[in-house]
C-alpha positions as CSV (number, residue, x, y, z in Angstrom):
1,M,-43.1,48.7,32.9
2,A,-39.6,47.1,31.9
3,T,-39.6,43.7,30.7
4,T,-38.1,41.1,33.1
5,K,-36.0,38.3,31.5
6,L,-35.5,35.4,33.6
7,S,-33.1,32.2,33.1
8,D,-34.5,29.0,32.7
9,I,-33.6,27.9,36.1
10,Q,-35.3,31.1,37.6
11,L,-38.6,30.1,35.8
12,I,-38.4,26.7,36.9
13,L,-37.9,27.6,40.4
14,L,-40.8,30.2,40.1
15,A,-43.1,27.7,38.5
16,T,-42.4,25.2,41.1
17,A,-43.3,27.6,44.0
18,T,-46.5,28.5,42.6
19,Q,-47.2,24.7,42.6
20,R,-46.5,24.3,46.4
21,E,-49.2,25.2,49.0
22,D,-46.4,27.2,50.9
23,G,-45.0,29.2,47.9
24,S,-41.4,27.8,48.7
25,L,-38.8,27.9,46.1
26,L,-36.7,25.1,48.2
27,P,-36.0,22.4,47.8
28,P,-35.4,22.8,44.0
29,P,-37.4,20.2,41.8
30,E,-35.4,17.1,40.8
31,S,-35.6,18.3,37.1
32,L,-32.8,20.8,37.8
33,G,-30.7,17.7,38.9
34,D,-27.3,18.6,41.0
35,Q,-27.2,22.4,40.1
36,G,-26.7,23.7,43.7
37,A,-24.2,26.3,42.7
38,R,-26.3,27.5,39.6
39,I,-29.3,27.7,41.7
40,R,-27.9,29.7,44.4
41,K,-26.7,32.0,41.8
42,A,-30.1,32.4,40.3
43,I,-31.8,33.3,43.6
44,P,-30.3,36.7,44.4
45,P,-31.7,38.3,41.1
46,L,-35.2,37.2,42.3
47,L,-34.8,38.6,45.8
48,K,-33.6,42.0,44.2
49,R,-36.7,42.2,41.8
50,A,-38.9,41.2,44.9
51,L,-40.2,37.9,42.9
52,V,-39.5,36.2,45.8
53,Q,-39.1,37.1,49.7
54,E,-37.2,35.7,52.8
55,V,-39.6,33.8,55.0
56,S,-39.1,31.8,58.5
57,V,-39.0,28.3,57.8
58,A,-38.9,24.9,60.3
59,D,-38.1,22.4,57.6
60,D,-34.4,22.1,56.7
61,A,-34.8,21.1,53.1
62,R,-36.5,24.8,52.8
63,V,-33.6,26.5,54.2
64,W,-32.1,29.2,51.9
65,R,-29.7,30.8,54.7
66,R,-29.3,30.7,58.6
67,E,-29.1,33.9,60.7
68,D,-28.1,32.8,64.2
69,D,-30.7,30.3,65.2
70,A,-33.3,31.6,62.6
71,R,-33.9,29.3,59.3
72,I,-34.8,31.5,56.5
73,G,-36.4,30.2,53.4
74,L,-37.6,31.6,50.2
75,A,-41.5,32.1,49.0
76,I,-42.9,33.3,45.9
77,T,-44.5,36.9,45.9
78,A,-47.5,38.0,44.2
79,A,-45.3,39.9,41.7
80,G,-43.3,36.5,41.2
81,R,-46.7,34.7,40.4
82,A,-47.6,37.4,38.2
83,I,-44.2,37.6,36.1
84,I,-44.9,33.9,35.0
85,A,-48.6,34.6,34.4
86,V,-50.0,32.1,37.2
87,E,-53.0,33.8,39.0
88,E,-53.8,32.9,42.6
89,P,-57.1,31.0,42.5
90,D,-60.3,32.9,43.8
91,D,-62.2,29.6,44.4
92,A,-60.6,26.3,44.5
93,G,-63.4,24.7,42.6
94,T,-63.5,27.2,39.8
95,E,-61.2,26.3,36.6
96,A,-60.2,28.9,34.2
97,P,-61.8,28.6,30.6
98,A,-59.6,26.8,28.3
99,A,-58.0,29.0,25.6
100,P,-59.1,28.6,22.0
101,T,-56.7,26.2,20.4
102,V,-57.5,27.0,16.5
103,A,-56.8,30.7,15.5
104,D,-59.5,30.5,13.0
105,D,-62.2,29.7,15.8
106,I,-61.5,33.3,17.2
107,P,-64.4,35.5,16.0
108,G,-63.3,38.6,14.2
109,K,-59.9,37.3,13.4
110,P,-59.4,37.0,9.7
111,A,-58.6,33.6,7.8
112,S,-54.9,32.8,7.0
113,K,-53.9,33.1,3.7
114,T,-53.4,29.3,3.4
115,T,-56.8,28.7,4.8
116,T,-58.1,31.3,1.7
117,V,-56.2,29.1,-0.5
118,L,-57.8,25.8,0.5
119,D,-61.2,27.4,0.5
120,M,-60.4,28.5,-3.2
121,L,-59.4,25.0,-4.1
122,R,-62.3,23.3,-2.6
123,R,-64.9,25.2,-4.8
124,D,-66.6,23.8,-7.8
125,G,-64.0,24.1,-10.7
126,G,-61.3,25.1,-8.2
127,T,-59.5,28.2,-9.1
128,T,-56.3,29.6,-11.0
129,L,-53.2,30.8,-10.3
130,A,-54.0,34.3,-11.0
131,E,-57.0,34.3,-8.9
132,M,-54.9,32.8,-5.7
133,V,-52.4,35.4,-6.1
134,E,-54.8,38.2,-6.1
135,A,-56.7,36.9,-3.1
136,T,-53.3,36.3,-1.1
137,G,-51.1,39.1,-2.6
138,W,-48.5,36.7,-3.0
139,L,-46.4,36.5,-6.0
140,P,-46.9,33.6,-8.3
141,H,-43.7,31.7,-7.3
142,T,-44.7,32.0,-3.7
143,T,-48.3,30.6,-4.5
144,R,-46.9,27.7,-6.2
145,A,-44.7,27.0,-3.3
146,A,-47.8,27.0,-1.0
147,L,-49.6,24.4,-3.2
148,T,-46.4,22.4,-2.9
149,G,-46.5,22.8,0.8
150,L,-50.0,21.7,1.1
151,R,-49.4,18.8,-1.2
152,K,-46.6,17.7,1.2
153,K,-49.2,18.2,4.1
154,G,-51.4,15.5,2.3
155,H,-53.9,17.5,0.4
156,A,-54.5,15.9,-3.3
157,I,-54.4,18.8,-5.5
158,A,-55.1,18.4,-9.1
159,R,-53.9,20.6,-11.9
160,T,-56.1,20.7,-15.2
161,G,-55.4,22.8,-18.4
162,E,-58.4,24.7,-19.7
163,T,-57.9,27.2,-22.7
164,G,-54.2,28.0,-21.8
165,A,-55.0,28.7,-18.0
166,S,-54.3,26.0,-15.4
167,R,-57.0,25.3,-12.9
168,Y,-56.3,23.8,-9.2
169,M,-58.6,22.0,-7.1
170,I,-58.6,19.6,-4.2
171,V,-59.7,16.1,-5.5
172,A,-61.2,13.4,-3.5
173,A,-58.9,10.8,-2.0
């Protein structure tokens, strides 16, 4: 299936429609301001892709077009809801489970290289540059740059010299 690319206005209209009980695209949300011409231009592609459909409406604020005495509005379709990944609720009282917020909490997902370096720095005695290079696959200059980045993020990293090889470790604040 081909990926459908939508403009910002189209996405806002569809998202707003999912929040309305009747699924109406109109009236447009206040966040779009006075962009009537752009909104009218954004709707025909949504109709063509069957992301919205024309429906009979009673409220003048929801009118898309008129045909004789009929007022025709726009409502989001199931395809429109799917395109912006909004599922129809099965049970009004049931909430979807929250997605994990930290990648390291996902079982089976390997730790990031930065997390690996931090773990090595926390060990008793710390670690050497060569050990970090071997563990991450980074070049030495990249590893040193990562240490600089960790320092900028507030980690107190100390370097001590032992028999020609520097050791790096996180020190208590």
